[in-house]
ZALO-675679 format. One line per field, with one value per residue (C-alpha): residue in three letters; y, z, x; residue number from 1. Coordinates in nm, 3 decimals, decimal comma, padded with zeros to 5 digits. Example, Ala and Ser with C-alpha at 12.3 -4.5 7.8 and 13.67 -1.06 7.14 Angstrom:
ZALO-675679
residu	(ALA:SER)
c2	(-00,450:-00,106)
c3	(00,780:00,714)
c1	(01,230:01,367)
num	(1:2)
This chain:
ZALO-675679
residu	(MET:SER:ALA:ASP:GLN:ASN:VAL:GLU:ARG:LEU:LEU:ARG:THR:VAL:GLY:ARG:LEU:TRP:PRO:GLY:HIS:ASP:VAL:ALA:LEU:VAL:LYS:ASN:ARG:ARG:ARG:ASP:ARG:SER:ALA:ARG:GLU:LEU:ILE:PHE:VAL:PRO:SER:GLN:ALA:SER:PRO:ARG:LEU:LEU:VAL:PRO:ALA:GLY:ARG:PRO:ALA:ALA:ALA:ALA:SER:GLY:LEU:ARG:ARG:PHE:SER:ARG:ALA:LEU:SER:SER:LYS:GLU:ARG:ALA:VAL:ARG:LEU:VAL:GLY:SER:TYR:ALA:LEU:ARG:LEU:GLY:ALA:GLU:GLY:LEU:LEU:THR:ASP:ARG:ILE:ARG:MET:THR:PRO:ARG:ALA:GLY:GLY:GLU:THR:SER:ILE:GLU:GLN:HIS:LEU:SER:GLU:VAL:LEU:GLY:THR:ASP:VAL:VAL:VAL:GLY:LEU:GLY:VAL:GLY:SER:LEU:ARG:ALA:ASN:GLN:LYS:PRO:ILE:LEU:GLN:VAL:PHE:ASP:ARG:ASP:GLY:ARG:CYS:VAL:ALA:TYR:VAL:LYS:VAL:GLY:ASP:SER:GLU:LEU:THR:ALA:GLY:LEU:VAL:ARG:GLN:GLU:GLY:ALA:ALA:LEU:ALA:GLY:LEU:ALA:LYS:GLN:ASP:TRP:HIS:LEU:LEU:GLU:ILE:PRO:ALA:LEU:LEU:HIS:LEU:GLY:ASP:TRP:GLN:GLY:LEU:GLU:LEU:LEU:VAL:ILE:SER:ALA:LEU:ASP:THR:ALA:VAL:ARG:PRO:ALA:GLY:GLY:PRO:LEU:LEU:GLN:PRO:PRO:LEU:GLU:ALA:LEU:ASP:GLU:LEU:TYR:ASP:ARG:TYR:ASP:GLU:GLY:SER:ALA:ALA:LEU:SER:THR:SER:ALA:TYR:TRP:GLN:GLN:LEU:VAL:GLY:ILE:ALA:ASP:GLU:VAL:GLU:ASP:ALA:ARG:GLN:ARG:THR:ALA:TYR:LYS:GLU:ALA:LEU:GLU:ARG:VAL:GLU:GLN:SER:HIS:GLY:ASP:ASP:GLU:VAL:ARG:LEU:THR:ALA:TRP:HIS:GLY:ASP:PHE:ALA:PRO:TRP:ASN:LEU:GLY:MET:ARG:ARG:GLY:ARG:LEU:GLN:LEU:TRP:ASP:TRP:GLU:ARG:PHE:ALA:THR:GLY:VAL:PRO:ALA:GLY:LEU:ASP:ARG:VAL:HIS:TYR:VAL:LEU:HIS:THR:SER:THR:ARG:ALA:HIS:GLY:PHE:SER:ALA:ASP:VAL:ILE:ASP:THR:ALA:LEU:ALA:SER:PRO:HIS:THR:HIS:HIS:PRO:ALA:TRP:SER:PRO:ALA:ALA:GLN:GLU:LEU:LEU:GLY:VAL:LEU:TYR:LEU:ALA:SER:ILE:THR:ALA:ARG:TYR:LEU:LEU:GLY:SER:GLN:GLY:ASP:GLN:GLY:GLU:VAL:ILE:ARG:PRO:THR:LEU:ASP:THR:VAL:LEU:ASP:ALA:LEU:THR:LYS:HIS:SER:ARG:ARG:LEU:SER:ALA:PRO:THR:PRO:LYS:GLY:ALA:THR:ARG)
c2	(-01,697:-01,970:-02,003:-02,317:-02,140:-01,849:-02,083:-02,261:-01,923:-01,841:-02,176:-02,115:-01,769:-01,896:-02,170:-01,908:-01,698:-01,997:-02,196:-02,513:-02,563:-02,809:-02,597:-02,744:-02,650:-02,761:-02,734:-02,693:-02,482:-02,527:-02,408:-02,650:-02,485:-02,665:-02,484:-02,142:-02,095:-01,831:-01,810:-01,733:-01,438:-01,477:-01,819:-02,016:-01,990:-01,609:-01,494:-01,131:-01,170:-01,430:-01,338:-01,496:-01,762:-01,734:-01,357:-01,208:-00,849:-00,882:-01,054:-00,776:-00,510:-00,672:-00,567:-00,208:-00,054:00,196:00,380:00,641:00,372:00,189:00,247:00,301:-00,057:-00,195:00,006:-00,125:-00,485:-00,442:-00,293:-00,572:-00,834:-00,668:-00,664:-01,026:-01,143:-00,952:-01,129:-01,474:-01,541:-01,704:-02,031:-02,008:-01,987:-02,332:-02,267:-02,229:-02,265:-02,446:-02,406:-02,687:-02,641:-02,917:-03,004:-02,758:-02,543:-02,202:-01,865:-01,765:-01,425:-01,351:-01,422:-01,208:-00,914:-00,939:-00,886:-00,600:-00,417:-00,498:-00,650:-00,977:-00,968:-01,188:-01,129:-01,153:-01,164:-00,960:-01,146:-00,933:-01,002:-01,130:-00,851:-00,835:-00,664:-00,888:-00,922:-01,048:-00,768:-00,847:-00,675:-00,682:-00,688:-00,641:-00,829:-00,603:-00,671:-00,325:-00,305:-00,153:-00,202:-00,328:-00,534:-00,557:-00,869:-00,863:-01,225:-01,179:-00,962:-00,716:-00,692:-00,680:-00,382:-00,210:-00,273:-00,117:00,173:00,242:00,228:00,490:00,705:00,695:00,784:01,091:01,192:01,177:01,470:01,698:01,875:01,788:01,987:01,829:01,484:01,200:00,936:00,603:00,602:00,371:00,133:-00,124:-00,230:-00,546:-00,899:-01,207:-01,563:-01,433:-01,200:-00,820:-00,680:-00,325:-00,251:00,069:00,223:00,171:00,478:00,505:00,541:00,698:00,491:00,756:00,863:01,217:01,435:01,504:01,304:00,986:01,088:01,422:01,395:01,605:01,874:02,079:01,792:01,710:02,070:02,043:01,741:01,921:02,238:02,048:01,880:02,161:02,158:02,445:02,415:02,270:02,178:01,838:01,675:01,784:01,652:01,338:01,218:01,219:01,066:00,782:00,714:00,708:00,476:00,224:00,142:-00,040:-00,270:-00,380:-00,734:-00,746:-00,584:-00,471:-00,311:-00,151:00,004:00,137:00,286:00,451:00,597:00,750:00,912:01,044:01,210:01,378:01,495:01,635:01,832:01,925:01,854:02,225:02,282:02,393:02,156:02,197:01,917:01,791:01,458:01,206:00,937:00,697:00,507:00,783:00,618:00,600:00,259:00,402:00,697:00,807:01,136:01,190:01,508:01,723:01,545:01,317:00,980:00,829:00,490:00,263:00,486:00,220:00,409:00,751:00,948:01,300:01,511:01,425:01,654:01,797:01,657:01,292:01,185:01,360:01,169:00,839:00,894:00,965:00,702:00,417:00,512:00,501:00,176:-00,001:00,097:00,044:-00,177:-00,102:-00,001:00,262:00,446:00,463:00,599:00,865:00,969:00,989:01,204:01,445:01,453:01,789:01,604:01,536:01,904:02,146:02,474:02,678:02,481:02,551:02,288:02,247:02,180:01,930:01,746:01,716:01,598:01,324:01,193:01,212:01,010:00,746:00,732:00,690:00,415:00,237:00,229:00,079:-00,189:-00,270:-00,355:-00,520:-00,749:-00,901:-01,011:-01,280:-01,292:-01,037:-01,209:-01,067:-00,712:-00,784:-00,717:-00,386:-00,306:-00,354:-00,118:00,152:00,124:00,166:00,472:00,621:00,571:00,733:01,032:01,099:01,121:01,358:01,570:01,599:01,663:02,021:02,239:02,356:02,727:02,916:02,615:02,566:02,252)
c3	(-00,474:-00,280:00,098:00,060:-00,175:00,067:00,354:00,142:00,066:00,438:00,521:00,266:00,409:00,767:00,653:00,514:00,831:01,059:00,875:01,054:01,188:01,099:00,998:01,013:01,039:01,367:01,541:01,909:02,196:02,410:02,308:02,265:02,481:02,299:01,976:01,850:01,726:01,527:01,563:01,274:01,353:01,319:01,150:00,893:00,652:00,674:00,803:00,870:01,102:01,246:01,609:01,846:02,077:02,449:02,430:02,500:02,519:02,184:02,022:02,147:02,023:01,679:01,629:01,743:01,419:01,269:00,938:00,788:00,570:00,861:00,929:01,281:01,281:01,176:01,447:01,707:01,595:01,625:01,972:02,095:01,946:02,104:02,450:02,411:02,318:02,608:02,843:02,714:02,423:02,221:02,379:02,169:01,845:01,730:01,385:01,415:01,244:01,459:01,414:01,588:01,600:01,460:01,622:01,513:01,342:01,196:01,350:01,323:01,218:01,581:01,695:01,414:01,487:01,859:01,770:01,531:01,781:02,092:02,283:02,288:02,040:01,890:01,564:01,407:01,037:00,834:00,583:00,279:-00,049:-00,331:-00,531:-00,782:-00,517:-00,233:00,043:00,404:00,658:01,019:01,338:01,600:01,972:02,278:02,609:02,724:02,407:02,258:01,882:01,840:01,468:01,137:00,897:00,523:00,372:00,013:-00,099:-00,477:-00,719:-00,746:-00,374:-00,269:-00,500:-00,351:00,002:-00,082:-00,254:00,054:00,277:00,064:00,062:00,440:00,486:00,269:00,424:00,772:00,677:00,651:00,944:00,904:01,073:00,922:00,841:01,071:00,899:01,028:01,116:00,931:01,191:00,972:00,611:00,526:00,390:00,597:00,468:00,113:00,215:00,210:00,544:00,604:00,973:01,051:01,367:01,454:01,450:01,740:01,540:01,686:01,739:01,630:01,265:01,181:00,884:00,729:00,465:00,353:-00,014:00,057:00,052:00,319:00,084:00,345:00,435:00,068:00,000:00,270:00,087:-00,248:-00,111:00,037:-00,295:-00,533:-00,842:-01,021:-01,356:-01,690:-02,025:-01,989:-02,281:-02,155:-01,801:-01,681:-01,558:-01,912:-02,065:-01,815:-01,909:-02,277:-02,208:-02,027:-02,357:-02,467:-02,166:-02,242:-02,380:-02,506:-02,853:-02,824:-02,485:-02,596:-02,903:-02,712:-02,442:-02,689:-02,896:-02,587:-02,483:-02,836:-02,832:-02,501:-02,611:-02,941:-02,776:-02,438:-02,457:-02,434:-02,131:-01,817:-01,525:-01,166:-01,068:-00,713:-00,532:-00,470:-00,211:-00,486:-00,293:-00,108:00,007:00,327:00,424:00,428:00,653:00,985:01,167:01,518:01,718:01,413:01,203:00,903:00,970:00,644:00,583:00,282:00,098:-00,145:-00,449:-00,345:-00,632:-00,700:-01,016:-01,093:-01,160:-00,843:-00,764:-00,868:-00,508:-00,507:-00,812:-00,676:-00,344:-00,490:-00,763:-00,536:-00,262:-00,523:-00,687:-00,351:-00,278:-00,624:-00,819:-01,082:-01,391:-01,663:-01,515:-01,170:-01,319:-01,517:-01,209:-00,993:-01,246:-01,260:-00,882:-00,712:-00,446:-00,711:-00,792:-00,607:-00,554:-00,704:-01,028:-01,358:-01,518:-01,807:-01,567:-01,379:-01,699:-01,797:-01,445:-01,468:-01,793:-01,652:-01,354:-01,583:-01,777:-01,452:-01,309:-01,644:-01,665:-01,315:-01,399:-01,733:-01,562:-01,260:-01,477:-01,627:-01,292:-01,037:-00,962:-01,241:-01,359:-01,053:-01,193:-01,564:-01,557:-01,379:-01,629:-01,920:-01,760:-01,687:-02,031:-02,194:-01,974:-02,073:-02,441:-02,399:-02,192:-02,400:-02,708:-02,530:-02,407:-02,754:-02,938:-03,068:-02,846:-03,037:-03,107:-02,817:-02,586:-02,274:-02,117)
c1	(-00,783:-00,965:-00,945:-00,730:-00,488:-00,464:-00,378:-00,116:00,040:00,049:00,209:00,485:00,543:00,562:00,800:01,041:01,015:01,078:01,347:01,451:01,098:00,824:00,524:00,176:-00,191:-00,348:-00,683:-00,625:-00,755:-00,444:-00,101:00,188:00,456:00,738:00,648:00,545:00,189:00,008:-00,370:-00,603:-00,831:-01,123:-01,080:-00,883:-01,175:-01,181:-00,842:-00,758:-00,461:-00,231:-00,159:00,097:-00,044:00,021:00,066:-00,279:-00,154:00,025:-00,272:-00,500:-00,260:-00,262:-00,624:-00,574:-00,458:-00,696:-00,699:-00,926:-01,084:-01,251:-01,618:-01,749:-01,877:-01,539:-01,366:-01,609:-01,555:-01,178:-01,209:-01,437:-01,206:-00,905:-01,060:-01,171:-00,821:-00,666:-00,909:-00,808:-01,043:-00,764:-00,875:-01,191:-00,990:-00,881:-00,733:-00,356:-00,022:00,234:00,611:00,801:01,182:01,401:01,732:01,998:01,737:01,816:01,742:01,376:01,246:01,161:01,517:01,658:01,427:01,506:01,873:01,790:01,568:01,768:01,475:01,283:00,994:00,726:00,544:00,202:00,128:-00,119:-00,336:-00,412:-00,586:-00,366:-00,202:00,080:00,297:00,177:00,434:00,428:00,379:00,464:00,355:00,629:00,542:00,761:00,734:00,449:00,251:00,303:00,334:00,680:00,741:00,616:00,824:00,776:00,927:01,047:01,022:01,042:01,237:00,946:00,868:01,235:01,278:00,975:01,103:01,438:01,263:01,051:01,357:01,529:01,214:01,178:01,545:01,497:01,166:01,321:01,546:01,240:01,076:00,709:00,432:00,119:00,254:00,362:00,573:00,714:01,082:01,320:01,465:01,641:01,683:01,872:01,884:01,803:01,774:01,738:01,455:01,470:01,349:01,226:01,167:00,976:00,833:00,467:00,244:00,000:-00,322:-00,635:-00,949:-01,197:-01,216:-01,114:-01,043:-01,385:-01,576:-01,398:-01,398:-01,230:-00,848:-00,671:-00,541:-00,355:-00,122:-00,072:00,026:00,295:00,439:00,424:00,585:00,882:00,962:00,869:01,094:00,922:00,747:00,855:00,705:00,544:00,727:01,070:01,024:01,203:00,863:00,723:01,034:01,011:00,648:00,743:01,036:00,816:00,645:00,958:00,930:00,572:00,569:00,209:00,193:-00,170:-00,116:00,209:00,045:-00,257:-00,034:00,207:-00,074:-00,236:00,093:00,147:-00,196:-00,122:00,223:00,098:-00,183:-00,030:00,342:00,422:00,198:00,381:00,328:00,438:00,677:00,697:00,646:00,373:00,319:00,214:-00,055:-00,236:-00,560:-00,770:-00,630:-00,277:-00,344:-00,487:-00,547:-00,414:-00,359:-00,411:-00,152:-00,192:-00,029:00,089:00,248:00,331:00,581:00,706:00,572:00,705:00,858:00,977:00,974:00,611:00,313:00,159:-00,184:-00,151:-00,220:-00,558:-00,674:-00,540:-00,717:-01,061:-01,036:-00,929:-01,173:-01,449:-01,338:-01,311:-01,671:-01,821:-01,582:-01,320:-01,516:-01,507:-01,807:-01,649:-01,326:-01,517:-01,713:-01,399:-01,212:-01,506:-01,554:-01,510:-01,306:-01,040:-01,006:-00,784:-00,975:-00,689:-00,671:-00,849:-01,077:-00,830:-00,543:-00,758:-00,846:-00,481:-00,391:-00,654:-00,505:-00,152:-00,266:-00,419:-00,091:00,106:-00,110:-00,136:00,244:00,259:00,004:00,166:00,493:00,329:00,118:00,433:00,578:00,496:00,122:00,071:-00,244:-00,421:-00,416:-00,467:-00,845:-00,777:-00,505:-00,745:-00,998:-00,738:-00,578:-00,919:-00,982:-00,646:-00,732:-01,072:-00,960:-00,649:-00,871:-01,105:-00,814:-00,660:-00,987:-01,026:-01,244:-01,554:-01,559:-01,714:-01,702:-01,489:-01,356)
num	(1:2:3:4:5:6:7:8:9:10:11:12:13:14:15:16:17:18:19:20:21:22:23:24:25:26:27:28:29:30:31:32:33:34:35:36:37:38:39:40:41:42:43:44:45:46:47:48:49:50:51:52:53:54:55:56:57:58:59:60:61:62:63:64:65:66:67:68:69:70:71:72:73:74:75:76:77:78:79:80:81:82:83:84:85:86:87:88:89:90:91:92:93:94:95:96:97:98:99:100:101:102:103:104:105:106:107:108:109:110:111:112:113:114:115:116:117:118:119:120:121:122:123:124:125:126:127:128:129:130:131:132:133:134:135:136:137:138:139:140:141:142:143:144:145:146:147:148:149:150:151:152:153:154:155:156:157:158:159:160:161:162:163:164:165:166:167:168:169:170:171:172:173:174:175:176:177:178:179:180:181:182:183:184:185:186:187:188:189:190:191:192:193:194:195:196:197:198:199:200:201:202:203:204:205:206:207:208:209:210:211:212:213:214:215:216:217:218:219:220:221:222:223:224:225:226:227:228:229:230:231:232:233:234:235:236:237:238:239:240:241:242:243:244:245:246:247:248:249:250:251:252:253:254:255:256:257:258:259:260:261:262:263:264:265:266:267:268:269:270:271:272:273:274:275:276:277:278:279:280:281:282:283:284:285:286:287:288:289:290:291:292:293:294:295:296:297:298:299:300:301:302:303:304:305:306:307:308:309:310:311:312:313:314:315:316:317:318:319:320:321:322:323:324:325:326:327:328:329:330:331:332:333:334:335:336:337:338:339:340:341:342:343:344:345:346:347:348:349:350:351:352:353:354:355:356:357:358:359:360:361:362:363:364:365:366:367:368:369:370:371:372:373:374:375:376:377:378:379:380:381:382:383:384:385:386:387:388:389:390:391:392:393:394:395:396:397:398:399:400:401:402:403:404:405:406:407:408:409)
């Protein structure tokens, strides 16, 4: 997506969040006090955040969110930017979106969230790269500039479903007493102006990185998640998880993709359908950018892909694979290397169990991409889908191939 297309997307989003307002791009160092303004940080050409104008504490707070994925340099840049905004540097940033209220205009997102949260708030807007499940994510700030909540906005059939799914997941997770995990609290889930809104508490993330090497997933915290949702073991082919994967084939519109996917599943079922697998839960998008470490606990957000009744260990593979592909690109070689990485393997698991888990992960993520590629903005993930589907074909063949006499996997 070009910079101009990205800005057009942001303007449409702001227009839906401020109905009854005239929304326009402006270049200005001084705020128009009769309107609301969001400032591009660091610039319109390379936006990362939109922060509220005239609220230096809130703008500064908008930069102070840290995840395990950030390098020391990136953390330092955020801190410097945060201090600069608090000291009034917004006057140096000219690229803005201005929302001017029309007479008799409708309630804005800020007015609605103020009613929901019971206090006056303003919002900023995260600017992410285009994805099939792209949705607006708002940071919500109180009068003192503290980030008190995040809001996910479901603005399409796909993203509204994911927002509702995450709300249900957080409601269920809140019933557990977590010792190693810290999870956002569900504050509100509801419809507004045809948009699905999920309001969750803000986690106070730590500035300094923690938790060991980036490529090593925090296994102890994952084991706590798996233990809480342990459903025991069952034959792979009889599990609801497997039946759901098989059923997804009927929803795939592309004949070539549908055939390749079905054939891969058939190979796995014929060779390992009777294998006992431990069924539990997975976060669904366990990756460094969705977690932090603070006071000895793993902070974990973005639960929209949470599911139960799935093979234990899928999160480990997802973590290592997506950390690797973000660093080196999404390619067959990177996938092969990630699946063979010792970081993917749980120390208590056999090599054969690990190999099966890797193929089950590829089947799970391929199913997700097959469905996602058919929705709005699905073209964004089609190249990734092709790579993952090819990897599933390759590894399912390897998994189902007879083991030579005297050899071990």
